[in-house]
C-alpha positions as CSV (number, residue, x, y, z in Angstrom):
1,M,28.4,96.2,3.6
2,V,28.7,96.4,7.4
3,L,31.5,93.7,7.8
4,K,34.9,94.3,6.3
5,H,36.7,91.1,7.2
6,P,37.5,88.8,10.2
7,Y,40.1,90.1,12.6
8,V,42.5,87.2,13.0
9,T,45.4,87.6,15.5
10,E,46.9,85.4,18.1
11,K,44.7,86.9,20.8
12,A,41.6,86.5,18.6
13,A,42.4,82.8,18.0
14,M,42.8,82.2,21.8
15,M,39.4,83.9,22.3
16,L,37.8,81.7,19.6
17,D,39.3,78.5,21.3
18,A,38.4,79.5,24.8
19,E,35.0,81.3,24.4
20,G,33.9,80.6,20.8
21,K,33.8,84.3,20.0
22,L,34.8,85.8,16.6
23,Q,36.2,89.2,15.9
24,F,35.5,91.3,12.8
25,L,36.5,94.7,11.6
26,V,33.4,96.6,10.7
27,R,32.4,100.0,9.4
28,K,32.6,102.9,11.9
29,E,29.0,103.7,11.3
30,A,27.7,100.2,12.0
31,T,25.6,99.6,15.1
32,K,25.5,96.5,17.2
33,D,22.1,95.6,15.7
34,D,23.5,96.1,12.1
35,I,26.4,93.8,12.9
36,K,24.2,91.1,14.4
37,Q,21.8,91.2,11.5
38,S,24.5,91.1,8.9
39,I,26.3,88.1,10.5
40,E,23.0,86.2,10.9
41,E,22.1,86.8,7.3
42,M,25.5,86.0,5.8
43,F,26.4,82.9,7.9
44,G,23.0,81.6,9.1
45,E,24.2,81.4,12.7
46,D,22.3,82.9,15.7
47,V,24.2,85.7,17.5
48,V,23.8,86.1,21.3
49,K,25.9,89.3,21.9
50,V,27.9,91.9,20.0
51,Q,30.5,94.0,21.7
52,T,32.2,96.8,19.8
53,M,35.3,98.9,20.4
54,M,37.7,101.2,18.6
55,T,41.3,99.9,18.0
56,M,44.4,102.0,18.6
57,K,44.6,102.5,14.8
58,G,41.1,104.1,14.7
59,K,39.2,101.1,13.3
60,K,36.0,99.6,14.7
61,K,36.2,96.0,15.9
62,A,33.3,93.8,16.9
63,I,33.5,90.7,19.1
64,V,30.6,88.4,18.4
65,S,29.2,85.6,20.6
66,F,27.1,82.8,19.1
67,V,24.4,80.5,20.4
68,N,26.3,77.5,19.0
69,A,29.7,77.2,20.6
70,N,31.2,75.9,17.4
71,A,29.8,78.5,15.0
72,G,32.9,80.7,15.1
73,E,35.1,77.9,13.9
74,E,32.6,76.9,11.2
75,I,32.4,80.4,9.9
76,L,36.2,80.8,9.7
77,S,36.5,77.5,7.9
78,R,33.9,78.6,5.4
79,L,35.8,81.8,4.8
80,G,39.0,79.8,4.3
81,V,40.8,81.4,7.3
82,M,41.2,78.2,9.4
């Protein structure tokens, strides 16, 4: 499994509200294409862009932009986070 879980912080919530982007912690070996494909398969939403970075704790984080501006909120509500 490529995705570990959504990364929910105050900063991530502000990014979701302002830009409609979601953040996920992912496996270190995961590529941007792997992440995009996994999200599209699991949630049925089209992904525009995936940005990845390493956190200060050595974990890999992905910031995902969607075609539908409300897709991030819908996904988090399906997961029971929001």
